[in-house]
C-alpha positions as CSV (number, residue, x, y, z in Angstrom):
1,X,116.4,89.7,82.5
2,X,114.2,89.0,85.6
3,X,115.4,91.9,87.4
4,X,113.8,94.2,84.8
5,X,110.5,92.1,84.4
6,X,110.5,92.7,88.5
7,X,110.7,96.3,87.7
8,X,108.1,96.9,85.1
9,X,105.9,94.5,87.0
10,X,106.0,96.6,89.9
11,X,105.8,100.0,88.2
12,X,102.4,99.1,86.8
13,X,101.4,97.9,90.4
14,X,102.2,101.2,91.8
15,X,100.4,103.4,88.9
16,X,97.2,101.5,89.3
17,X,96.9,101.9,93.0
18,X,96.8,105.9,92.2
19,X,93.7,107.8,91.3
20,X,92.4,111.1,91.0
21,X,89.4,112.1,92.6
22,X,87.4,116.0,92.9
23,X,90.9,117.5,91.5
24,X,92.9,115.5,94.1
25,X,95.5,112.5,93.8
26,X,95.2,109.6,96.3
27,X,96.8,106.4,96.4
28,X,95.8,102.9,98.0
29,X,98.2,100.7,100.2
30,X,98.1,96.9,99.8
31,X,96.6,97.0,103.3
32,X,93.6,98.9,101.8
33,X,94.2,102.1,103.3
34,X,93.7,105.4,101.0
35,X,96.4,107.8,101.2
36,X,96.1,111.7,100.5
37,X,95.2,113.8,99.1
38,X,97.8,115.2,97.1
39,X,97.8,118.0,94.9
40,X,99.0,116.3,91.6
41,X,99.5,112.9,90.2
42,X,103.7,113.7,90.6
43,X,103.2,114.3,94.5
44,X,101.4,111.3,94.9
45,X,103.6,109.2,93.0
46,X,106.5,110.8,94.8
47,X,104.7,110.0,97.9
48,X,103.6,106.4,97.0
49,X,107.7,105.5,96.4
50,X,108.4,106.8,99.7
51,X,105.8,104.8,101.2
52,X,106.8,101.7,99.1
53,X,110.7,102.1,100.2
54,X,109.7,102.4,103.9
55,X,107.9,99.6,104.0
56,X,110.4,97.5,102.1
57,X,113.1,98.6,104.7
58,X,110.8,97.7,107.8
59,X,110.9,101.3,108.7
60,X,107.1,101.7,108.6
61,X,106.3,102.1,112.8
62,X,104.0,99.5,113.9
63,X,101.1,101.5,113.4
64,X,100.3,102.2,109.7
65,X,98.1,105.5,110.9
66,X,101.5,106.8,112.1
67,X,103.3,106.5,108.8
68,X,100.3,107.8,107.0
69,X,99.7,110.6,109.2
70,X,103.7,111.6,108.4
71,X,102.7,111.3,105.0
72,X,99.7,113.5,105.1
73,X,101.6,116.1,107.1
74,X,104.5,116.1,104.4
75,X,101.9,116.7,101.4
76,X,100.1,119.4,103.6
77,X,103.4,121.4,104.2
78,X,104.1,121.0,100.7
79,X,101.3,122.5,99.5
80,X,100.8,125.3,102.3
81,X,104.6,126.3,100.7
82,X,103.3,127.4,97.4
83,X,103.8,126.7,93.5
């Protein structure tokens, strides 16, 4: 019903926010900020989901830069941990 359509629509919007450039993955926020780089599409998708859940729950700090910095730090830590 309506709920399923909402989910399908949101997933399409999310996937269109991701892109690959120079072997790294990035996503765009609605605010027009680029977040990344991530080592692969799965990591970018996962971090986009985290970002959206934080935004939907009003848990993002008032300064978007702080939240983006946290995502980048999480990504950097997972990259240094190895495969």
